[in-house]
RODO-2510 file (C-alpha; in nm, 4 decimals, decimal comma):
residues 461
     n   res          X          Y          Z
     1     m     0,4642    -3,0722    -0,9239
     2     l     0,7162    -3,0959    -0,6162
     3     d     0,9171    -3,4307    -0,6709
     4     k     0,8161    -3,6232    -0,3788
     5     k     1,1361    -3,6164    -0,2016
     6     h     1,0647    -3,2147    -0,1583
     7     i     0,7368    -3,3005    -0,0120
     8     k     0,8433    -3,5417     0,2252
     9     f     1,1304    -3,3030     0,3864
    10     f     0,8962    -2,9847     0,4380
    11     q     0,5963    -3,2410     0,5701
    12     n     0,9154    -3,3389     0,8209
    13     l     0,9983    -3,0376     0,9055
    14     l     0,6899    -2,8555     0,9547
    15     g     0,4573    -3,1564     0,9805
    16     e     0,1523    -3,2520     0,7632
    17     d    -0,0568    -3,0157     0,9540
    18     n     0,1844    -2,6880     0,8531
    19     a     0,2609    -2,7989     0,5207
    20     y     0,0229    -2,8633     0,2155
    21     f     0,0550    -2,9927    -0,1166
    22     d    -0,3193    -3,0818    -0,2262
    23     q    -0,5441    -2,8615    -0,4569
    24     a    -0,7728    -2,7090    -0,2206
    25     h    -0,4965    -2,5231    -0,0389
    26     l    -0,3082    -2,4353    -0,3948
    27     m    -0,6230    -2,2925    -0,5061
    28     a    -0,6755    -2,0782    -0,2042
    29     y    -0,3588    -1,9111    -0,2438
    30     s    -0,3031    -1,8889    -0,5985
    31     y    -0,4511    -1,5404    -0,5968
    32     d    -0,4737    -1,1678    -0,4330
    33     a    -0,6552    -0,8755    -0,4356
    34     t    -0,5137    -0,8441    -0,8447
    35     r    -0,7886    -1,1605    -0,8803
    36     k    -0,5182    -1,3035    -1,1058
    37     r    -0,4382    -1,6650    -1,0424
    38     h    -0,1076    -1,8204    -1,0147
    39     l    -0,1097    -2,1979    -0,8861
    40     p     0,1891    -2,2378    -0,6056
    41     d     0,3419    -2,5821    -0,5972
    42     g     0,3098    -2,5944    -0,2076
    43     v     0,1806    -2,4011     0,1225
    44     l     0,4110    -2,3901     0,3783
    45     f     0,3396    -2,2633     0,7422
    46     p     0,6420    -2,1853     0,9665
    47     g     0,6534    -2,1690     1,3004
    48     d     0,9190    -1,9576     1,3770
    49     e     1,2649    -1,8254     1,2043
    50     s     1,4288    -2,1615     1,2549
    51     d     1,1733    -2,3112     1,0377
    52     v     1,2316    -2,0434     0,7801
    53     s     1,5867    -2,1024     0,7971
    54     k     1,5487    -2,4276     0,7469
    55     i     1,2926    -2,3802     0,4451
    56     l     1,5219    -2,1245     0,2506
    57     k     1,8158    -2,3118     0,3007
    58     y     1,7156    -2,6462     0,1495
    59     c     1,5067    -2,4581    -0,1428
    60     n     1,8282    -2,2495    -0,2151
    61     e     2,0353    -2,5717    -0,2625
    62     n     1,7447    -2,7210    -0,4799
    63     k     1,6688    -2,4441    -0,6951
    64     l     1,2943    -2,4197    -0,5660
    65     a     1,1144    -2,0925    -0,5629
    66     i     0,9587    -1,9151    -0,2440
    67     v     0,7253    -1,6788    -0,2563
    68     p     0,6512    -1,4864     0,0972
    69     r     0,3043    -1,3997     0,1676
    70     g     0,1087    -1,2156     0,4003
    71     a    -0,2550    -1,1743     0,3748
    72     g    -0,2683    -1,1514     0,0199
    73     s    -0,4407    -0,8017     0,0103
    74     g    -0,1960    -0,6756    -0,2511
    75     f    -0,3082    -0,5246    -0,5634
    76     t     0,0155    -0,5863    -0,7789
    77     g     0,0248    -0,9879    -0,7146
    78     g     0,3560    -0,9493    -0,5363
    79     a     0,2258    -1,2788    -0,3077
    80     l     0,1481    -1,4597    -0,6074
    81     a     0,3778    -1,7740    -0,7219
    82     h     0,4042    -1,5992    -1,0656
    83     e     0,6823    -1,8902    -1,1629
    84     g     0,5706    -2,1490    -0,9631
    85     g     0,7035    -2,2769    -0,6267
    86     l     0,6101    -2,2409    -0,2445
    87     v     0,3906    -1,9999    -0,0723
    88     l     0,5474    -1,9516     0,2567
    89     a     0,2694    -1,8069     0,4603
    90     f     0,2698    -1,6186     0,8450
    91     e    -0,0994    -1,5833     0,9165
    92     k    -0,0968    -1,9073     1,1367
    93     h     0,1785    -1,8986     1,3386
    94     m     0,4264    -1,5948     1,3024
    95     n     0,1119    -1,3405     1,4069
    96     k     0,2261    -1,2177     1,7532
    97     i     0,2847    -0,8867     1,8829
    98     l     0,6137    -1,0065     2,0767
    99     e     0,7115    -0,7112     2,2841
   100     i     0,5649    -0,3280     2,3561
   101     d     0,8186    -0,1376     2,4912
   102     m     0,6915     0,1901     2,6560
   103     q     1,0222     0,3109     2,7952
   104     n     1,1734     0,3278     2,4010
   105     m     0,8438     0,3321     2,2562
   106     v     0,8771     0,0372     2,0088
   107     a     0,7004    -0,2293     1,9043
   108     v     0,8431    -0,5956     1,7827
   109     v     0,6274    -0,7912     1,5888
   110     q     0,6096    -1,0933     1,3812
   111     p     0,5050    -1,0601     1,0347
   112     g     0,1941    -1,2266     1,0118
   113     c     0,0537    -0,9647     1,2971
   114     i    -0,2327    -0,7932     1,1420
   115     n    -0,1961    -0,4133     1,1313
   116     m    -0,5134    -0,3096     1,2973
   117     d    -0,4653    -0,5526     1,5974
   118     l    -0,1126    -0,3658     1,6763
   119     q    -0,2967    -0,0214     1,6369
   120     r    -0,5485    -0,1173     1,9072
   121     v    -0,3118    -0,2701     2,1219
   122     v    -0,0751     0,0154     2,1572
   123     e    -0,3598     0,2798     2,1658
   124     e    -0,4579     0,1042     2,4614
   125     q    -0,1720     0,2111     2,6237
   126     g    -0,1850     0,5498     2,5332
   127     l     0,0711     0,4855     2,1985
   128     f    -0,0181     0,5416     1,8215
   129     y     0,1327     0,3270     1,5138
   130     p    -0,0032     0,5808     1,2613
   131     p     0,0459     0,3883     0,8977
   132     d    -0,2885     0,2571     0,7834
   133     p    -0,3321     0,1042     0,4563
   134     a    -0,7212     0,0525     0,3758
   135     s    -0,6672    -0,2912     0,4057
   136     q    -0,5644    -0,2219     0,7811
   137     d    -0,8202    -0,4665     0,9063
   138     y    -0,6492    -0,7788     0,7578
   139     s    -0,3325    -0,6663     0,6175
   140     t    -0,0179    -0,7910     0,7709
   141     i     0,2957    -0,5839     0,9137
   142     g     0,5212    -0,7712     0,7021
   143     g     0,3343    -0,7399     0,3887
   144     n     0,3206    -0,3749     0,4755
   145     v     0,6799    -0,3419     0,5179
   146     s     0,7298    -0,5717     0,2059
   147     e     0,5476    -0,2850     0,0347
   148     n     0,6015     0,0035     0,1997
   149     a     0,2177     0,0392     0,2737
   150     g     0,1317     0,4153     0,3090
   151     g    -0,2322     0,5467     0,3776
   152     m    -0,4631     0,8444     0,5059
   153     r    -0,2865     0,9457     0,7557
   154     a     0,0600     0,9412     0,5483
   155     a    -0,0193     1,3369     0,4902
   156     k     0,1443     1,4411     0,8341
   157     y     0,2862     1,0649     0,9586
   158     g     0,4617     0,9558     0,6762
   159     i     0,4424     0,5753     0,5518
   160     t     0,5737     0,2311     0,7167
   161     k     0,9415     0,3059     0,5567
   162     d     0,9055     0,5946     0,8555
   163     y     0,8159     0,3828     1,1692
   164     v     1,0766     0,0603     1,0936
   165     m     1,3830     0,0877     1,2995
   166     a     1,4973    -0,2782     1,2381
   167     l     1,4316    -0,6176     1,1209
   168     r     1,5388    -0,9575     1,1455
   169     a     1,5665    -1,1565     0,8217
   170     v     1,6416    -1,5058     0,6682
   171     l     1,8794    -1,4757     0,3524
   172     p     1,8184    -1,7601     0,0668
   173     n     2,1201    -1,9566     0,1879
   174     g     1,9244    -2,0026     0,5606
   175     e     2,1670    -1,6971     0,7138
   176     v     1,9732    -1,5141     0,9643
   177     i     2,0565    -1,1385     0,9296
   178     r     1,9687    -0,8103     1,1689
   179     a     1,9354    -0,4760     1,0200
   180     g     1,8936    -0,1688     1,1990
   181     k     1,8536    -0,1088     1,6082
   182     r     1,6240    -0,0125     1,8759
   183     t     1,7771     0,3244     1,8632
   184     i     1,7111     0,6390     1,7557
   185     k     2,0061     0,7239     1,5934
   186     d     2,2433     0,4521     1,3824
   187     v     2,4829     0,5410     1,1210
   188     a     2,6741     0,2180     1,1587
   189     g     2,7087     0,0094     0,8472
   190     y     2,5049     0,0041     0,5151
   191     n     2,1063     0,0624     0,5671
   192     i     2,0043    -0,2831     0,5080
   193     a     1,6824    -0,2273     0,6598
   194     g     1,6124    -0,0119     0,4481
   195     i     1,7180    -0,2022     0,1314
   196     l     1,4653    -0,4936     0,2566
   197     i     1,1492    -0,2140     0,3254
   198     a     0,9763    -0,2358    -0,0113
   199     s     1,1868    -0,4736    -0,1795
   200     e     0,8413    -0,7408    -0,2206
   201     g     1,0027    -1,0229    -0,0700
   202     t     1,2477    -1,0377    -0,3514
   203     l     1,5821    -1,0257    -0,1283
   204     a     1,5236    -1,1738     0,2385
   205     v     1,2280    -1,3278     0,4518
   206     i     1,1711    -1,0956     0,7407
   207     t     1,0933    -1,2856     1,0314
   208     e     1,0514    -0,9715     1,3087
   209     i     1,0088    -0,5940     1,2786
   210     t     1,0985    -0,3292     1,5446
   211     l     0,8440    -0,0878     1,5037
   212     k     0,8541     0,3279     1,6590
   213     l     0,5664     0,4055     1,8209
   214     i     0,4857     0,8010     1,9039
   215     a     0,1941     0,9496     2,1535
   216     k    -0,1648     0,9140     2,0692
   217     p    -0,3011     1,2804     1,9771
   218     k    -0,5765     1,3852     2,2559
   219     f    -0,8177     1,5546     1,9461
   220     t    -0,9115     1,4900     1,6014
   221     k    -1,1328     1,7280     1,3443
   222     t    -1,2662     1,6702     1,0476
   223     a    -1,3978     1,8968     0,8088
   224     m    -1,5089     1,8774     0,3989
   225     g    -1,5054     2,1250     0,1575
   226     i    -1,6954     2,1417    -0,1570
   227     f    -1,5331     2,2728    -0,5254
   228     p    -1,6588     2,3277    -0,8346
   229     s    -1,3771     2,1399    -1,0203
   230     v    -1,0565     1,8953    -0,9565
   231     q    -0,8496     2,1613    -1,0623
   232     t    -0,9411     2,4094    -0,7977
   233     a    -0,9551     2,1527    -0,4944
   234     m    -0,5850     1,9777    -0,6235
   235     n    -0,4755     2,3949    -0,5639
   236     a    -0,6431     2,4244    -0,2643
   237     v    -0,4330     2,0910    -0,1393
   238     y    -0,0696     2,1946    -0,1769
   239     k    -0,1806     2,5600    -0,1179
   240     s    -0,3165     2,4524     0,2530
   241     m     0,0348     2,2768     0,3308
   242     a     0,2011     2,5839     0,2074
   243     a     0,0100     2,7993     0,4506
   244     g     0,1493     2,6303     0,7514
   245     v    -0,0861     2,3291     0,8440
   246     t    -0,0335     1,9835     0,8071
   247     p    -0,3212     1,7507     0,7888
   248     v    -0,3432     1,4245     0,9145
   249     a    -0,4934     1,3662     0,5870
   250     m    -0,6619     1,5273     0,2644
   251     e    -0,8835     1,3333     0,0821
   252     f    -1,0191     1,3504    -0,2590
   253     l    -1,2937     1,2472    -0,4786
   254     d    -1,3503     1,3785    -0,8494
   255     a    -1,7289     1,4300    -0,9962
   256     l    -1,7146     1,0553    -1,1512
   257     c    -1,6455     0,9263    -0,7654
   258     i    -1,9110     1,1524    -0,5851
   259     n    -2,1928     1,0640    -0,8556
   260     a    -2,0931     0,6849    -0,8448
   261     v    -2,1224     0,6711    -0,4309
   262     e    -2,4394     0,9227    -0,4156
   263     e    -2,6015     0,6680    -0,7101
   264     k    -2,4952     0,3673    -0,4609
   265     f    -2,5212     0,4668    -0,1704
   266     s    -2,7758     0,8074    -0,1588
   267     k    -2,5751     1,0043     0,0932
   268     g    -2,6997     1,3176    -0,0005
   269     l    -2,3499     1,4336    -0,1734
   270     p    -2,3464     1,7148    -0,4099
   271     k    -2,3417     1,5704    -0,7476
   272     e    -2,3204     1,9278    -0,9156
   273     a    -1,9796     1,8954    -0,7362
   274     g    -1,6582     1,8716    -0,9253
   275     a    -1,4232     1,7735    -0,6482
   276     l    -1,4754     1,6611    -0,2431
   277     l    -1,1472     1,7487     0,0019
   278     i    -1,1847     1,5448     0,3058
   279     t    -0,9344     1,6441     0,5881
   280     d    -0,8626     1,5470     0,9652
   281     v    -0,6248     1,7341     1,1875
   282     d    -0,5146     1,6125     1,5161
   283     g    -0,3287     1,6732     1,7990
   284     d    -0,3424     1,7824     2,1960
   285     i    -0,4592     2,1332     2,2213
   286     e    -0,8185     2,1603     2,1220
   287     a    -0,7823     2,5372     2,0459
   288     g    -0,4798     2,4807     1,8201
   289     l    -0,7245     2,2376     1,5905
   290     e    -0,9794     2,5017     1,5376
   291     q    -0,7024     2,7257     1,4209
   292     d    -0,5828     2,4307     1,1999
   293     l    -0,9365     2,4308     1,0561
   294     a    -0,9684     2,7937     0,9992
   295     t    -0,6728     2,8256     0,7989
   296     i    -0,7903     2,5586     0,5874
   297     e    -1,1504     2,7049     0,5677
   298     r    -0,9597     3,0046     0,4530
   299     v    -0,7447     2,8441     0,1754
   300     f    -1,0177     2,6029     0,0391
   301     k    -1,2675     2,9354    -0,0167
   302     e    -0,9658     3,1252    -0,1460
   303     n    -0,9491     2,8287    -0,4306
   304     g    -1,3129     2,8168    -0,4942
   305     a    -1,4676     2,5847    -0,2433
   306     g    -1,8711     2,6970    -0,2319
   307     e    -1,8804     2,5233     0,1223
   308     f    -1,7175     2,4132     0,4235
   309     k    -1,8510     2,1442     0,6621
   310     i    -1,6935     2,0641     1,0053
   311     a    -1,8200     1,7611     1,1460
   312     k    -1,9415     1,8471     1,4666
   313     d    -1,9561     1,4474     1,6489
   314     a    -1,8556     1,1335     1,5571
   315     s    -2,1491     1,0470     1,3854
   316     e    -2,0860     1,3051     1,1101
   317     r    -1,7451     1,2185     1,1326
   318     n    -1,8511     0,9441     1,0192
   319     d    -2,0979     1,0487     0,7346
   320     i    -1,8212     1,2494     0,6043
   321     w    -1,5551     0,9661     0,5774
   322     f    -1,7969     0,7254     0,4591
   323     a    -1,7950     0,8675     0,0798
   324     r    -1,3909     0,8479     0,0602
   325     r    -1,4058     0,4721     0,2229
   326     n    -1,6546     0,3498     0,0015
   327     c    -1,5243     0,5152    -0,3090
   328     s    -1,3615     0,2446    -0,4243
   329     q    -1,6809    -0,0350    -0,4431
   330     a    -1,9046     0,2553    -0,5769
   331     i    -1,7009     0,3492    -0,9240
   332     n    -1,7453    -0,0126    -1,0228
   333     i    -2,0947     0,1123    -1,1935
   334     y    -1,8672     0,2478    -1,4792
   335     g    -1,7430    -0,0974    -1,6264
   336     a    -1,6867    -0,4718    -1,5719
   337     l    -1,2819    -0,4363    -1,5289
   338     k    -1,1775    -0,1681    -1,3414
   339     l    -0,7714    -0,0801    -1,4050
   340     n    -0,6405     0,0629    -1,0457
   341     e    -0,3137     0,2685    -1,0207
   342     d    -0,1567     0,4353    -0,7597
   343     i     0,0400     0,6710    -0,9243
   344     t     0,1922     1,0023    -0,7096
   345     v     0,3342     1,3149    -0,7826
   346     p     0,4567     1,6445    -0,6027
   347     r     0,1755     1,8116    -0,4481
   348     s     0,2185     2,0972    -0,6776
   349     r     0,1861     1,9368    -0,9558
   350     l    -0,1405     1,7452    -0,8819
   351     p    -0,3654     2,0203    -1,1024
   352     e    -0,1760     1,9402    -1,4167
   353     l    -0,1999     1,5753    -1,3466
   354     l    -0,5337     1,5780    -1,3051
   355     k    -0,5887     1,7609    -1,6364
   356     r    -0,4191     1,5458    -1,8077
   357     i    -0,5675     1,2724    -1,7094
   358     a    -0,8960     1,4179    -1,8100
   359     e    -0,7721     1,4268    -2,1508
   360     v    -0,6357     1,0765    -2,1808
   361     s    -0,9922     0,9619    -2,0501
   362     v    -1,1093     1,1475    -2,3755
   363     k    -0,8497     1,0079    -2,5870
   364     y    -0,9079     0,6253    -2,5360
   365     g    -1,3005     0,6591    -2,4926
   366     v    -1,2605     0,5209    -2,0976
   367     k    -1,4054     0,6776    -1,7938
   368     v    -1,1198     0,7395    -1,5142
   369     p    -1,2709     0,8319    -1,2041
   370     c    -0,9620     0,9098    -0,9310
   371     f    -0,9490     0,9473    -0,5605
   372     g    -0,6927     0,9121    -0,2999
   373     h    -0,4364     1,1031    -0,0893
   374     t    -0,3761     1,4314    -0,2217
   375     g    -0,2245     1,5257     0,0916
   376     d     0,1114     1,3198     0,0221
   377     g     0,0509     1,3524    -0,4064
   378     n    -0,0973     1,0128    -0,4224
   379     v    -0,4087     0,9652    -0,6618
   380     h    -0,5944     0,6570    -0,7431
   381     t    -0,6722     0,6667    -1,0910
   382     n    -0,9012     0,4256    -1,2054
   383     v    -0,9377     0,3373    -1,5897
   384     m    -1,2710     0,1633    -1,6242
   385     v    -1,3338    -0,0665    -1,9134
   386     a    -1,7063    -0,1305    -1,9981
   387     d    -1,7178    -0,4528    -2,1342
   388     k    -1,3959    -0,6874    -1,9987
   389     n    -1,4592    -0,9210    -2,3224
   390     d    -1,4428    -0,6717    -2,5764
   391     p    -1,0524    -0,6925    -2,6681
   392     s    -1,0454    -0,3455    -2,8083
   393     q    -1,1836    -0,1936    -2,5296
   394     v    -0,9302    -0,3891    -2,3086
   395     k    -0,6295    -0,2678    -2,5191
   396     n    -0,7798     0,0870    -2,4777
   397     g    -0,7867     0,0819    -2,1357
   398     h    -0,4360    -0,0471    -2,0739
   399     q    -0,3228     0,1780    -2,3230
   400     a    -0,4631     0,4720    -2,1032
   401     i    -0,2691     0,3243    -1,8478
   402     e     0,0480     0,3617    -1,9699
   403     e     0,0127     0,7041    -2,1088
   404     i    -0,1078     0,7770    -1,7447
   405     f     0,2199     0,6346    -1,6210
   406     k     0,4456     0,8572    -1,8554
   407     i     0,2634     1,1812    -1,7657
   408     t     0,3378     1,0875    -1,4068
   409     v     0,7077     1,0471    -1,4698
   410     e     0,6945     1,3386    -1,6418
   411     l     0,5976     1,5362    -1,4097
   412     g     0,8483     1,4254    -1,1606
   413     g     0,6518     1,1553    -1,0222
   414     t     0,6371     0,7908    -0,9063
   415     l     0,4701     0,4713    -1,0815
   416     s     0,3388     0,3552    -0,7225
   417     g     0,2744     0,5387    -0,3886
   418     e     0,2020     0,2359    -0,1847
   419     h     0,0571    -0,0677    -0,3848
   420     g     0,4235    -0,1598    -0,4945
   421     i     0,4945    -0,3188    -0,8616
   422     g     0,5197    -0,6986    -0,8158
   423     i     0,3691    -0,8199    -1,1423
   424     s     0,1403    -0,5865    -1,2517
   425     k     0,3717    -0,2932    -1,3232
   426     a     0,6968    -0,4723    -1,3783
   427     e     0,6762    -0,3860    -1,7591
   428     f     0,6651    -0,0330    -1,6849
   429     m     0,9627    -0,0105    -1,4346
   430     p     1,1870     0,1394    -1,7819
   431     l     0,9600     0,4042    -1,7883
   432     a     1,0466     0,5263    -1,4425
   433     f     1,3875     0,3974    -1,4070
   434     s     1,7434     0,4131    -1,6739
   435     d     1,9040     0,1083    -1,7680
   436     a     2,1671     0,1934    -1,5620
   437     e     1,9666     0,1978    -1,2584
   438     m     1,7691    -0,1138    -1,3846
   439     a     2,1261    -0,2760    -1,3710
   440     l     2,1733    -0,1563    -1,0094
   441     f     1,8819    -0,3179    -0,9241
   442     r     1,9115    -0,6464    -1,0819
   443     e     2,2889    -0,6478    -0,9064
   444     i     2,1406    -0,6207    -0,5428
   445     k     1,8882    -0,8662    -0,6609
   446     r     2,2167    -1,1062    -0,6945
   447     a     2,4062    -1,0031    -0,3960
   448     f     2,1233    -1,1444    -0,2064
   449     d     1,9720    -1,4345    -0,4203
   450     p     2,2602    -1,5507    -0,6337
   451     n     1,9897    -1,8397    -0,7410
   452     n     1,6927    -1,6438    -0,7966
   453     i     1,4438    -1,8262    -0,5359
   454     l     1,3067    -1,5414    -0,3625
   455     n     0,9512    -1,3948    -0,5291
   456     p     1,0899    -1,4710    -0,8921
   457     g     0,9387    -1,2444    -1,1631
   458     k     0,8664    -0,9352    -0,9801
   459     m     0,9158    -0,5898    -1,0078
   460     g     1,0626    -0,6574    -1,3550
   461     l     1,4130    -0,8285    -1,1923
***
C-alpha cells in the first residue's frame, strides 16, 4: 500500500478522476496478454508531458517504481508492476495524432495513439505507416516503440525502429529530452532514440514520437503455396528472396496449425499438407506484381510446392489469410497451456531450426505447432502443455522452451523478434548475451535510471 501522502500528491496533481488506488482499477491494470497478474499500487493517467515530468520527479525522489503502459497487449509482462509501484497509463489522455506533415512525410503522435488509428488516417491521405503487429487494432504506438514491434509486413518494410525519426521522453529525474530529428540524416551525437527503442520502458518514459511515412502502394496481390513438408517450405522462403523478389509478407503454417484451423473452422485447407506459405506482393505497377508472383511460383514449385493459388479478388484474399490470422486461437485444441515464443534466425537457417524444433517436440512429448513471419526469419513456436495442472507436463514444456532458445542462439538467432523480453524471458538473457554484454546493459540502465524506479525487474536487468 502507498503512503497516504503519496496518494494525496498524485490526486492533487492529476485530480481524483486520473489517479486511482481502488481495488477495481488495480485489478484492471494487473495483467496483460501473458495472463500473469501483478497488482500495482496505483494507476495514473497523465494529461500531458508536464504531468509525466512531475510524476517521475516525485517518484524518483521517493523511490517509487513506475511502470509505463500502453494497451497491455504484450506477451512478456513488460507492462506489469512485477515489483509493485504505479502504472502510468496513456490511453485516456495522451492518445492523439498531433500532426501529419505531408511535405516531410512524417507523423507526430502521443504514446497512447492506437496503431490502426494512425494507419487509417495516413492512408486517407495516400500515405502509409507499414508496421502492423497482430495487435494493431488496439496496441499503442508507445508500446510498439518500447517493444520494437514487428508484423506481417516486416519482410519488405521493416519494423518499428525503421520508422522512428525522433522521440521526446522524460528521464526518471523529471528532465525532458529530445532524441533524433525530423530529418532524413542526423549523425550528431549518440543515437539516444535507438537506445530507447525496445528498452521496454526501463530507461525513460516516451511522451511524443515522430514517425516516417511512405507513399501507399497502389496494388497488392496475395498467393498461397502448399508444400509436402516444413523443410521444403522453409527452403522456398529464403530461395524466393534470393531470386530477387521482396514480398511484403511471407507467412507460414505447419501441419499442426493447418489441421487445427481446419478442425476449428472447416475452411477447406489441405489436411495432408506439410506446410502452407502465404505471400503478399505490392507496388505501383500491376504488371510488376505479376512478374513477382511468377518468380515466387517458380521457386515454390522448384522446392516441392504441389499447388500455387493466386487470389483473384478481395474475397479470395481474405480466405487465404483467414488461416494465418486465426491460427493462434485454433492451436488451443492441442493443450490447456500455450507457451508462446517468437524466436528469430537468419532466413537460411529456417529449415534446420524447424527440423530441430520437431526433435525437441518428440524428446519432451509435447506438441509444438509453429507459424509466423518466415519472410524475416521470425517463427512463433507454441509449446502446448496438455494438462496445465500436471507439474511434470509443465516442467517438460518449460524445458522444451529452454532447449529451443539454445538452438536459436546456436543458429545465430535471437530470443525475440517482436514480443520483447519483459519478465517472461528475463532468465534466458544470459543464453544470448555474454557477461560483458549483460554488464553493459546494466551500466546503461544505471546511467539513465540510477534509482531503478522505471519498470524494475524487466529484461533481466
